[in-house]
N, C-alpha and C positions, 0 to 999 in steps of 0.2 A: 529640766525644761530648757531647751536650747533657744538660740536667738530666732531661728526660723519659726518655731512654735509661738514664741512671744510676739513675733511680727503678725502672725495670723490672728492671734487673740486680740491684739490692738486693732487690727483691721476689722474684725468682727464686731467689736464693741462700738467702733466708729460707725459702721454700717447700721447697727441697731438704732443709733440715734438719728441717722439721716432719714428725713422724710421725703427726700428727692433722690432720684438717680441722676448723677451728673455725667454728661456725655460730651466728649470733645470730638466734634466732627472736623478733624484737623484738615482733611482734604478740601473742605469747602469753607473753612474759616468760620465755623459756627460752634458755639458752646451753648448747650441747651440742658435744662433740668426737667425731668419727667416725674410724674407722680408714681409712687410706689404703693401697691403693686402695679407693675407695668401691664396695661391691658392691651393697648393697640395705639398705633400712631394715627389711625384713621386714614381717610382718603382726601382727595381734593388738593387744594393749593398748597397744603403743608408739604406735600411730597414733590413739589415742583421747584427746581433750582434754575435760576437764570443761566441760559446758554448750555443747559443740559437737556439732551433731546428726549429723554424718557424719565419716568419717575425715579428719583434718587433713592437707592436702597438704604435708607436711614437705619433700618432695623438691624443691620449687621453690627454697626457700632454700638447701638443700644444693647444688643445681646452680648457683645464683648464685655461691656460694663456690668450687665446683670449677671453673667456667668461668674465673673470674678467676685461679685457680691455674694451670690449663693454659695460658692465654694468656701468662702470665709466662715460660713455658719456650720459646715458639715461636722466639725469635731466638738461642738459645744452644745450641751443639752439646753442651756438657757437661751439659745438662739433658735430653737427648733420651730417656735411659732412663726418667727419671721421667715424662716426658710420655707415652711409649708405654705404660707400666704403668698410669697413671691412666686413659687413654682406652680401653685394651683392656678394662678392667673395665666401662666404660660400654657398649661394643659388646656385651658378653656379658650385659647385664642381661636378665632374663627378660621384662620388659615395658618398652617405651619410654613408656608412658602410665600415669597413675593413674586415668583415666576413659575414657569412650567417645569423647571429643572429641579434637581435635588440641590437647591441653592444653599448659601451659607446661613440664611435664616433657619432653614430646616436643620442644617447640621448642628448649629449651636443649641437649638431647642432640644434636639434628640440627645446631644451630649449632656446637657444639664439634667434631663430626666433620667438618663441611664446612670450618671455618676451619683445622683442622689439616691437612686434605688440600690445601687451596689456598694456605696461607700459610706452611707450614713446609718448608724445603728440606732438613732434616737427617733426616727420617724414612726408615726402611728401605723397600725395595721390598715386602717381605712385609707390613709394617705398612700401607703404602699400599693393598695389596689388601684387608686386613681393614677398613680405613676404607670402601672402596667397598662391600664386603659389608654393612656396617652401614647405609650410606646407602640401598642398594637395599632393605634390610629396612624402613627408615623409609618409603620410597616405597610399598612394598606395604601397610604399615599405614595410611598416610595417604590414599591415593587413594580407597578406598571411602567414607571419611568426607567427603572433599572433594566427591566426586561427588553425594552426597546434599544437601550444604549449598549448593553454589555452581554446579552444572552449569547451572541455568536462567539465570544472569546473562550478559547480552550487552552491557550498557552500565551506567554508573553510575546511570542513572535506574531501572534494574531494582531496585536496592537502595534508593534514596532514596524511592521511592514505596511501599515496603513499610510496613505498619502496625507491624511489629515490626523495623524496620531496625536497632535496637540489637543484635539477635542477630548481624547480619552485620558491624557496625562495632565491636563490642567488642574490646578489646585481645587477648584470648585467641584469638578467631576469626581476626583479621587476622594476628597473628604466626604462628599455626599454618599458615596458607595461604602466607605468605611463605617460611617455612623449608621447606615441602614443595616449593615451586618451586625453591629453592636446591638441595635434595637431588637433585631430578629433573635439573636442569641439570648438576650435578657428575658424575652417573653416566650422562649422555646418555640418559635414559629417554625413550621416545616421547611421554610426556605433557608433557614440559618446555615445549614451545611453547604448548600450551593453558594450562598453569599460569602461565607468565609473562604471558600475555595477561590472565588473570583477576586477577593481582596488580595489573597496570596499571589495570584497571577498578576494582578494589576500593579502591586507594589514591586514585584520583581521586574516588571517592565519599566517602572519608574527608575529603579536603581540601574538596570542595564542601559537605559537610554542616557544616563549621565555619562557613560563612558565615551559617547560621541557628542557631548556638549550640552545635553538637555539641562536646563536649570530655570528656576524662576527667581533667582536671587536669594540672598540669605533669609530675608523675612518670610517669603512665601515657601521656600524649600523647608524652612523650619516649621511653618504653619502646617504643612502637609505631614511632616514627620511627627509633630505633636499629636495629631489625631491618630496616625498610624500606630504609635506606641501605646495609645490607649487600647487599641484593638489587639495588639500583640500580647499585652498583659493577660488577656483572656484566652490565649491560644495554648495548645499543648506544648510541652517543652521541646519536642522535635521540630515544631514550626518555629519556635522562638530561636533555637540554635541555628537553624538554617539562615535566618535573617541576621542574627547577631554576628555571624561569621562573614557577612558580606562587607567588603571594604568600603563600598560606597555609602553604607549607612553611617559610618564614622566620618567619612569625608564631608557629609552635610554639616556635622558638628564642627569639624576642624575648620571648615569654611568660615563659620561665624567667628571662631576664635582668631583665625589668621587675619581677618579683615577688621580687627578691632583697633581703635585709636590708642596710641601709647598712653597708658595710665587710666584708661576707661574701657574695660573689656566688653561692655555692652554697646558701645558707640560704634556701630558698624560703618565702614566706609560707604559714603553715598554714591555708589556706582550701581547703575542698573535701576532697580525699583525697590527701594528699601525704606522702611520707617522704623528705625531701631527702637525708639522709645515708646511708640504707640503700638508696634507689633512685636512684642517681645516673646512670642510663642516659641521661637527657636530655643530660648533658654529653658522653657518648660520641657521641651523635647530633650535637651541635653541632660536635665535633671532626671528625666524618666529613663534615659539610656544608662545613666550612671547607676540608677536603681537596679536595672537588669544585670549590668556587668561593670563593676567598678573599674575605673580607668584613671591613672594619675593625671593625665593631661586635662580630662574633664573635671576632675576634682579640683585641680589648680584653678581652672577658669571659673568654676562655680563659686569658689571661695572669694573671688574678686568681685562678684556681682553685688550690686546695691539691692538690698531687700525691698526697698521702696519701689524699685523698677520691675522686680519680678512679679509675675502673675501668681495668684493664690495657689493654683494647682502646682506650680513649681515649688513654692514654699512648703506645701503639704508633703510633697515627695521628699524634699531635703530634710524636713523635720523628722522623718522616720527612716532616713537612709544613713547607714553607718559611714562616718567620715573617714577619710584617708588622706595621707600626705600627698600633695600633688606637685607636679612639675611640668615644664614644657618640653622636656627632652623626648617625650614619646609622641610629640606632634609629627606629622609627616614632614620630612626635612627639606622637601623641594618647594614648600610654600605655594604649591599650585592650588587653585580652586577652579571651578568650572567656568568662571567668567571673569576672573581677575588675576593678574600677575602681581605678586606682592614682593616688594623690596623693603626690608625693615632691619633696623639695627637692634631691635629688641621690643619688649612689651611694656617696659617701665615708663613712667611719666616723662623721663628725660630722654627717651629714645626718639628716633625719627622713623616714620613709616610712609611708604608710597604705595598706593593701590592704583593699578593701571588696567583699564577696561580691555578685555579680550574675549568678548562674548560671541558664541556661535549659536546660541539657542534661538529656535524659531518662534518661541513664545512672543506674542505681539507686544506685551507690556514691558518686555526686557528691551532696553533701548539700544540704538545704534551709536555706541560710544567707544568703539575700539580705539585704543591708544590714549583716550582721555585719562587724566590722572588727578588724584586728590592726594594732598600731603598732610600728614598728621603729626602733631606734637602737642604735648601738654594737654591731653584729654580732648582735643578738638581736631577737626579737619580744617586746617588753616587755608589751604587752597581747596576750595569747596566745589560742590556740584549740587544741583537741585535734588538728585537722588530719588525722585519719585515722578509719577505721571499724574498731572491734573486731568480729570476726565471731562470737566466742563469746558466748552469751547470758549476760551477767554485768553487774555494776555498771559495769564499764569500758565495756561496749557502751552503756549508758544515758548515761554521761559523754561518749562520743564522738558519739552521734547523737541524744540526747534533747533536750528543749526547753531544758535548761540548758547545752548544748554550745556555744552561740553567744551573742552579746551583742545581737542585735536584741531589741526589747522583747518580753517575754512578757506576753500580755494575757489577763486573767482565767484565769490558769494554763495558757494555751494558747500553744504555739509555732507555728512555720510548718509548713504541710502541703503547700505548693506552691512551685514555682520559677517565679514569675510577676512578679518585680520589674521595674520600668521605670525608666529613667533620664530624669528630667524635664529636668534642666539640668546642664551642666558648664561650668566656666570655667577656662581655663589662666591662668598667673600674670599679674597686673596689674603692669606694670613699676614703678609707684610704690609699691603696697601689698604686692606679693609675696604675694598670696593666691590659692590654688586652692580650688575648691569643687565639690561635686556634690550634687544633690538627687535622691533616689530615692523612687519611689512603691512601697510594699511592701504596699498594701492587699490585693491579690489573693493574697498569699502565705499569708494567715491563713484558717482555716476559719470557718464561720458561728458556731460556739460562742464564738469570741473576741468577737463582738458589736462588731467594729470597722468603722465606716463609712469611715474613712480612716486610713491609717498612712503618714506620710512621714518620712524621715530625711534631714537636711541635714548635711553634713560639710565643714568648712573646714580647710585647712592654712595657718596664718598664719606667714609667713616660714619660718624653720626652727626655730621655738620652740614653737608651740602647735598643738593640734588641738581644734577646737570642734565639738560635735555637738548638734543640736537634733532631738528626737523629737516629732513632732506626732501625737497620737492623738485621733480623733473618734469618739464613740459616742452612743447614745441614752439612756444611763444612766451613773451613776458606775461606774468600772471599776478593777480592781486591775492595777497595772503592776509588772513586775519586770525587773531587768537582771542579767546575770552577766558581770562583768569579770574574766577570768582573768589572773593574773600569771604570767610565765615561771617554770618550776620552780626555776631557779637564783637567783631574786631574792627579796628580803625586803620584806614589807609593813610600813609604819610609819605613825604619825600625823604630819600636817603641818598648819600653820595653815589652817583652812578645809576640810580633807578628809583624804585619805590619800596615801601616796606609796610608790612602788616604789624600792628601793635595791639597788645592786650592791656586794657585799662586796669583790670584786676591783678595782672601779673606783669608789671612794667619791665621786668628783666627778660621777658619772652618777646622775641620779635622775629620776623622772617623778611629778609631782603629779597626783592624780586628784581632781576636785572637781565639785560641782554647786552653783550659787547658790541652789537651791531646796530642798535637803535636806542635812542634816548626815550625813557618813559617819564611821563609827567601827569599832573592832575588833569590835563586836557584829555588824557586817555581813560579817565575814570568815569563810569556811568552807573546809575541805578537802572537796570534794564526793566522795561514794563513787565509786571507780573512777578517780580522778585519778592521773596518772603523776607528780604532784608539784606541779601547779598549785594555788595557793591563789586563791580566788575571792571578790571583793566582791559581795555579793548583796542590794542594796537592794530593798525592795518597799514600795509605797505604795498607798493608796486615793485615786483621782484623780477630779476632776469630769469631765463629759461631753466637754469640749473642752480639751485640755491640751497645752502645749508644754513639754517638759522639756529643760533644757540641761545639757551635760556639758563639762568642760574638762580637757584633758590637756596638761600643760606640762612642758618639760624645763629650765626656768630654775632657777637655784640657789635663788631665792626664789619663793614662789607669786605668780602674776600678779595684777594688779588688773583686775577686770572688772565690767561692769554690763549689765543687760538694759534695752534701750530699747523703744519701742513697736513698731518694725519692724526692729530690728537688735540686735546684740550688740557690745559694745566690750571689747577686751582689750588691756591695756598701750598704749592710745592708738590701736589699729587697729580700725576698724569693719568688721564683717562684716554683710552685708545679706541679707535673705530675698528681695530682688528682687521679681519679679512674682508670687510665691507668696502671694497675698492671704489665703488661708484660714489659712496659718501666721502671717503677719504680724499678723493680727487677735488672735492669741492668743500672740504672742511673749512678752509679759509675763504669765505664768501663776503663780498660787499653787498650790503642790503640797503639800497637807496631808499630814501623817503620820498614822498610826493614832491617835496620842495627842494631837494638837492639834485642839481643836474649831474654832479660828479661825486663819487666817494672814493676814498683811498684807505687801504689797510696796509700796515707795514709792521714787521716784527724782525727781531734779530736772532740769529742762530750762529753762535761762535763769532767768526769774523766776516759774516755776510749779512746783508739786509735783504729780506724778501718783501716784495711790494706787489700789491694788486690795485689796479685802477679800473673802475667800472663806471660806465656811462648810463645814465637814466634815459631809456629810449623815448620818454615823453619830451625830453629837451633837445634831442638831436634827430636829424633825419639822414637816412643813407648810412654809408660806411663811416666809421670813425677811426682815428689814429691816436696813439698814446705816446707820451714822452715822460721822462722822469729826471729829476735832479736829486742827488744825495748831498745834503747840506751838513757841514760839521762846524759847530760853533758859529752859525750864521753865514758861513762861506760855502760856495758850491765847490765840491771836490770831485764829483763824478756827474756825467750826463749820459742819458740814453735817449737819443733823438727819436723823432716821430716814426712809428712803425705800427704793425698790426697787433703786436703782443700786448695783452692786458695785464700780464704779470712779468716780473723781472727779478733777477738776482744781481745785487750790486755788491762787489767786494770792497770792504772798508779799507782804505789806505792805512798802512802801518802806523803813521803818525796821528791818525784820527780815531784810534780804537778806544780812547778814553774820553772822547769829545761828546758833546751833546748833539745827537743826530736827529735830522728831520728829513722827510721825503716830500718833494713837490711832485704832484702828479698832474699831468696835462692831458686834456682830451680836445680834439678838434675834428670838425667835419672834413672828410677827405676832399669833397667837392667844393667846400667853402672854407679854406684854411683860416680865414679871419674870424670864423665862429669857433672860439676856443674858450675853455674854462679850466682853471687851475685850483687845486685844493692842497693843503699842507697838513701833514700829520707828523707827530713826534714818534720816534722809534723807541 
């Protein structure tokens, strides 16, 4: 008797004792207990949620919990009375749907009835007859809806060429058709052959559409696959082989594994629309695929899953599936998914992982978060994202889908309106430097009112210690830039030298420094945004010149790292990261980023025997043309001067006798038409 079977047995015994069905409606922050057997929610005010325009579909979440309860009874004869009582109540429900569609209430009721009929050997003959009656009723309800929606489909192309193809590929529509075919097959309905043929076509369209970006995120892609594999189990071997040889089938599973937090395989990166711990159907799908065709990468991932988090149908599959030694070597080596670019140093708890949104899917619930990143270490996503969509019109909805929901640059108060990001360049680890990077073009994600001519984001993972981000924004006028760096709800923000840091109370040795070499971060930038589930957010905002490169550093080292900006690169703790062939970014790699309160800013750095300096004027504090001047100071004495002129950057050769001195640069700015209006700033080199 293995651990999976023991987990099911413990769950079944606990469920026998429970006189209530406990349901967490996590999207609306309600936890409710229902009488068992579950008969109905009833109508009226109970189904009304403040700021939700229609009746809230409570029954989906109730049926998730009820399905898991019923499936825990399937293998135990002493639980059969509880199983028959619970399922009899479902069969007798006045309506199998909450809408006119083949909705998720319908789908879960049908799956429960079909699974009990085909997988439980202890049910009575009379109860088996009642299950068949319930499934026949489901077919009579579902067929008219199916015929309207899918009767015209004869090939995957019939769906893919539709202008509104999402209507046919959406998780609710696909799952509803799958379970209708299951029900028809179970009761030997004359429509079963046609329905099974349509599911075959429909899921080929789902898989083919993934090649041009279709996805609903890890949770919903896995949800669909979970139901589909229930259907595939009942199909002839030739149909099974056809699908099992399709690479996109495995990509759905690899997607879930690739997006896992270091040290917690089931903690999916909160990019898009995911609920990893409430919607763990993808792991049921991975278990079912492993049953069909054992695979070392899937075996490895399943071995790391917490049995308490797995749904009962996954445990049942694993309890009767031959185990095998697993490893990650057979995962796709480019770490691509359909909506996220991954940079990671490994899967272990001490690894570092970065998930970056790059979603092209037209599905409405998949968010406009191209370039937004989350950063994972020690089983959490320390730099966080809401990762879900609140449907009720409230402050929480704004927090989950508004322009503050993600950390791509907010430009002139405008976030992204489109999912049109492009990957310009990606590099896998260099064996000597251990650096991964990706550069994304986010320009087309922003609407015209952002006034952004070019928006690029470059991200480097440096060894397993640092993440460096460079945001390059080009405009035809000064612009306001903002960022929203969310911290995980369980973590604490604090100050650290050169910036801020995230701290873990339960693991004091873990921390994450958050810094920018161009702006000072402080507690004044920290907010708890309206609607937050606990995340606290660092929200810096600055007025920037027309062409600007803004650098960010995230470091897990115990002490803040040492870094510097060079003309075409960035150096952190002795490791150089380069902008490569991205010349427009490299030209502005060293950018002064003025704050609202500073009229002038100066940056200076040394390369061999020269000092490079940039002086930038904040347009808020000056009018008309300005001029720049520079002093090079050695041990407090002026040794070189560059008098007023139009150049905002200069190269100063260090005199031979001053090369070991303490160097500073004085930068001056004055209005050309009003020379008496001038400002000076000093920086050390």
